[in-house]
C-alpha positions, 0 to 999 in steps of 0.5 A: 499500499503506497503512504499518502504524502503528508501535507501542513497549510499555515494559513495567517489570521490577515487571510482568513478575517476581513482587517476591518469587519473583522469578520470572516473572508468565505471566498479565501476559505472558499477557495482554499477548502477547494484546492484542499479538497481536491488534493486528499483526491491526489494522494494528501492527506492534509492538515491545517494549522489555523489562525483567525480564533481572536480576531473572529472573535474581538467584535464580540467582547468590544476590542480591536486589535490595536489595543486588545489585551491578552484578557482580551484576546483570551476572551475573543479566542472563546467567543471566535473560535466557534465562530471560525471553526462552523465557517469552516464547517460549511465550506468544508461540507460544499466539498465533503470535508469532514474536521475535527478539531485539535485545541494545542498548548505550550506543554503539548509540544514540550511535554514529550509524552503529551507530544507523542499522546497529541501525534496519535491524534492527530493520526486518528482523524487521518485515518477516518478522513477528517481535516485537524485543524490545528491551532493554540488554546488561547482562551488559556494559555499567558505570555508565559507559558504559548506558544506565541505563533502558528508559523512555528506551532504549526512546523513543531506539528509539521515534525510529529506526522512527519510531513514532506511538505508545508505551506505557509500562506501570508500576504506577500509572495515570499521572502524577500533579500530586504524590505518589501517596499525598498527599490530593487527588493528581489523575491528571495526563491530557493534556499538551503539556510535560512539564516542567511536572511534571518537580519531582512525578515522582519514585521507583522501584519496587524490582525497576526502575532509573527512576521517573516522572522518566525516563518524562517523558523517555522520553516527551519524546524521543518527542514530539519524533520527532511520537510520542505517548506513553502511561503507563499501569497493566500490570496489565489484561485490555487492558493495549494496546488499551484505552489506544490505544482509550481506555477506561481512564485514563493520562496521554496525552502529546501528539506535537509537530504538527512533528515534528525531523528523525531527524537532528535528532531524533539530535543533541538527545536525548542519552542519556548525555554525552560532553561540553560546551562553554562559549561566549562572550555573542556566540558565544551569541548568533549561533547559529542564524543559520548561523554554526559554532563557532569556537575563539575563542568556546570559553571553556572544555571539559569531558569526554573526546571524540571527533570526532563526538561530541555535545557539549552548549553553555551560556553562561556562566550556565550555560544551555543552548543547542545541541547539535554533533557535534564535529569534534575531540577535545578533546585537540584541541579545549584545543590550539587554544582555549588556544593561540589567538595559534597557528595550528590547522594548526601546531598540528593538523599538519593545515590545518583552520579550527577549528571546532568544529562547523559549521551544519549538526552544530548543533541549536538548543534552543528549548524543545522538548528538555529542557535538562541541567544543566552538568557538575558539576550532573549530575541522576544520573537 
C-alpha cells in the first residue's frame, strides 16, 4: 500500500478575517478548502493549522486588534473559535470535508508523552479522512506559557506527523532579500540556509502575531525533519496546488537530505527555553564524544526547570552548543554544583552519578538548528 503524501498548511489571520470588519473571509476559505479537497483526491493527507479565532472574536468582546490586551484576546478566542470552526464546517461540507478540532498548548509540544499523544490523535483523524484543524488554545494561555505564533506551532505539527511538505500562506509572495517596499527588493525563490536572511526578516501584520522571522524559524524546524517549506501568498485561485505544481512564485526552503530522527527533533527544536547551563571549556570541547554533562562541568545555571525539561547548553562566550534533557530540577542542580566538595547522594538524599544530562539525551547543534541567544539577550519573537 502506497503511503499518502503528507502536507501541513498554515493560514494566517489576515487571510481569514477581514481587517476592518473582523468577519470571516468566506471567499478565501472556499478557495482554500476546494484546493484541499483537490489535493486529498490526489493522495495527500492534509493538516490545517489555522489562525483567526482571536480576530473573529474581537467584535463580540468589543475590542480591536490594535488595543486588545491579553484578557481581551483570551475572551475573543473563546468567542471566535466556534465562529471559525463553523465557517470551516459550512464551507467544508460543500466539498465533502469533515473537520476535527485540535487545540494545543506549549506543554503539548514540550512534554514528550503529550507530544506523542497529540501525534496519535492527528494520525487517527487522518485515518478517518477527517481534516484536522489545529490551533493554540488561546483561551487559557498566557505570555509565559504560550507558543506565541502559529508559524512555529505548524512547523512542530509538520515534524510531529513527518510531513513531506509544509506551506505557509501569508499576505506576501514570500521572503525578500530586504524590505519589499524598498526599490530593488528581490524575491528569494529558493534557499537552503534560512540563517542568511534572518536579519532581513522583520515586521508583523496587524492581525497576526508573527512576521517573516517566525516563518523562517518555522522553515528551519521543518527542514530539520526532512520537510520542504513554501512561503507563499494565499490570495490565489489555487492557493496550495499552484505552489506545489510550481505555477506561481513563492519562496521554497529545501529540506535537509538527511533529516534528524523524531527524538532528536523533539530535543533540539524548542518553542520555549525552560532553562540553560554554561559549561567549562573542557566540557565544551568534549561535547559529542559520548560524555555526559556532569555537575563538575557546570559554571552557571539559569531558569527554573524540572526533571525532564530540555536545557540549552552554552560555552563561556555565550555560544549555544547543544540541547539536552535534564535529569534533575534546577534546585537540585544548583545544590550539586555549589557544593561540589560533598557527595551528590548526600546532598540529594538518593543515589546518583550527578550527570545533569546523559549523552543519549544530548543533541549537539551542528549548524542546521538556529541557535538561541543566551539568557539576558533572548529574542522576544
